C-alpha positions as CSV (number, residue, x, y, z in Angstrom):
1,M,179.3,35.6,66.3
2,D,182.8,35.3,65.0
3,Q,185.9,37.6,64.9
4,E,184.8,39.1,61.8
5,E,181.0,39.7,63.3
6,I,182.5,41.5,66.3
7,I,184.7,43.7,64.2
8,A,182.4,44.8,61.2
9,F,179.9,45.4,64.7
10,V,182.5,47.7,66.1
11,A,184.2,49.4,63.3
12,A,180.3,50.6,62.0
13,S,179.6,51.8,65.8
14,G,181.7,55.0,65.4
15,P,184.5,56.5,65.1
16,V,186.6,53.4,66.0
17,R,190.2,52.5,64.9
18,V,190.9,48.6,64.8
19,D,194.1,47.1,64.7
20,R,195.0,43.4,64.4
21,A,198.2,42.8,65.7
22,S,200.9,41.1,63.2
23,E,204.3,41.3,62.1
24,E,203.6,43.7,59.8
25,S,202.2,46.3,62.6
26,G,205.3,45.8,65.0
27,A,203.0,44.0,68.0
28,P,205.3,41.7,69.7
29,P,204.7,38.0,68.7
30,V,202.6,37.1,71.5
31,A,199.5,39.4,70.3
32,W,199.7,38.3,66.5
33,G,196.2,37.4,64.9
34,D,194.4,39.7,68.7
35,T,192.4,42.3,67.9
36,F,192.7,46.2,69.1
37,F,189.3,48.9,69.2
38,T,190.7,52.2,70.3
39,Y,188.4,55.3,70.4
40,D,189.5,57.3,67.3
41,P,187.2,60.7,66.7
42,G,190.0,62.2,64.4
43,G,191.3,59.3,62.9
44,Q,194.6,60.3,63.8
45,G,195.5,56.7,65.7
46,G,193.5,56.2,68.6
47,E,192.8,57.9,71.8
48,R,196.1,59.8,73.3
49,G,197.3,58.5,76.2
50,F,194.2,55.6,76.9
51,G,194.7,52.6,75.8
52,P,191.3,49.7,73.8
53,F,188.3,50.3,75.3
54,A,188.1,46.7,73.9
55,T,189.9,43.6,72.6
56,I,189.5,40.1,70.6
57,V,192.2,37.6,72.5
58,T,192.7,34.1,70.1
59,K,195.5,32.2,72.5
60,D,196.7,32.2,75.6
61,Y,199.4,34.7,77.1
62,P,201.7,32.1,79.3
63,G,202.4,32.9,82.6
64,F,199.7,35.9,82.2
65,D,196.5,35.0,80.7
66,T,195.2,31.4,80.1
67,A,192.6,30.5,82.4
68,S,190.4,31.1,79.7
69,D,192.0,28.1,77.7
70,L,192.2,30.0,74.7
71,D,194.5,27.7,72.6
72,R,191.5,25.3,72.2
73,P,190.8,25.5,68.1
74,G,188.5,28.1,67.1
75,V,187.7,30.0,70.7
76,F,188.7,33.3,71.0
77,R,187.5,36.1,73.6
78,V,186.1,39.2,73.6
79,N,187.2,41.9,76.0
80,M,185.1,44.6,77.1
81,A,186.0,47.8,79.4
82,V,182.4,48.7,81.0
83,G,182.9,50.4,84.0
84,R,182.3,49.6,87.8
85,V,179.0,49.9,88.0
86,A,178.3,48.1,84.8
87,F,180.3,45.3,86.2
88,T,178.5,45.0,89.3
89,E,175.2,45.0,87.5
90,R,176.3,42.2,85.3
91,M,178.5,40.5,87.5
92,G,176.5,40.5,91.1
93,R,179.1,42.1,92.6
94,S,181.6,44.7,92.4
95,P,185.1,44.8,90.7
96,A,186.8,44.8,93.8
97,E,184.5,41.8,95.8
98,Y,185.3,40.1,92.0
99,S,188.9,40.2,92.8
100,V,189.0,39.4,96.2
101,E,186.6,36.7,95.9
102,G,187.3,35.6,92.1
103,G,187.7,31.9,92.6
104,D,184.3,30.2,91.2
105,V,185.2,31.6,88.3
106,D,184.9,29.2,85.2
107,H,187.1,31.4,82.7
108,A,187.0,28.8,79.8
109,E,183.4,28.4,79.6
110,I,182.9,29.2,76.3
111,D,179.0,31.9,75.5
112,R,178.9,32.9,78.9
113,L,179.3,36.6,80.0
114,L,182.2,36.7,82.7
115,P,184.0,38.8,84.5
116,H,187.7,39.3,82.7
117,P,190.3,36.4,84.3
118,V,192.6,39.1,84.5
119,Y,191.1,42.6,84.2
120,A,188.3,42.3,86.2
121,A,189.0,44.7,88.9
122,Q,189.3,47.4,86.4
123,G,185.8,46.6,85.4
124,W,186.3,44.8,82.4
125,V,184.1,41.5,81.2
126,S,184.2,39.1,78.7
127,V,182.6,36.5,76.7
128,V,184.7,33.6,75.5
129,S,183.1,32.6,71.5
130,P,179.9,34.6,71.7
131,G,177.2,32.2,70.8
132,P,172.7,33.0,71.2
133,R,173.2,33.1,74.8
134,T,175.2,36.1,74.9
135,A,175.2,37.8,71.1
136,E,172.9,40.7,72.3
137,A,174.8,41.6,75.5
138,T,178.5,41.2,74.1
139,R,176.7,43.9,71.3
140,E,175.0,45.9,74.3
141,L,178.3,45.7,76.1
142,L,180.5,47.1,73.1
143,R,178.7,50.3,72.7
144,L,178.7,50.8,76.4
145,A,182.1,50.3,76.4
146,L,182.9,52.2,73.4
147,E,180.2,55.2,75.1
148,R,182.9,55.4,78.2
149,A,185.8,55.5,75.2
150,V,183.9,59.2,74.4
151,S,183.5,59.6,77.9
152,R,186.9,59.4,79.0
153,H,188.2,61.5,75.6
154,R,185.9,64.4,75.9
155,G,187.3,64.7,79.2
């Protein structure tokens, strides 16, 4: 899967706002090139009070998020807010357990479903450069992340 395929898949999944960070968008330079997916049922600019349910990150954020080694050529990471239940089902331990014991994961491994290197405790998972092993799971978890955003919006 490449970034454009993921963006097209998510955009076609429902009322989703796709924001690509750039100088023109007013995003900080460190985020330029990254993509943010927000539930946007009324086409009014995203969930009010809610952040993205998924992102595509294209580079390391120095001093904050470097574990995935995203500065390698052609490498990107898909991040998905799947929640505690799905996180535990997929990772074999809860987000809380991961945040305490998380040192045994190679976050730079390509095409493997992993706990998010920074936001695992909040129920986020990630895949670095999804490929044949993770393409279907990535689509499934992107759908789940959107469903969770819809549920939060409905309250």
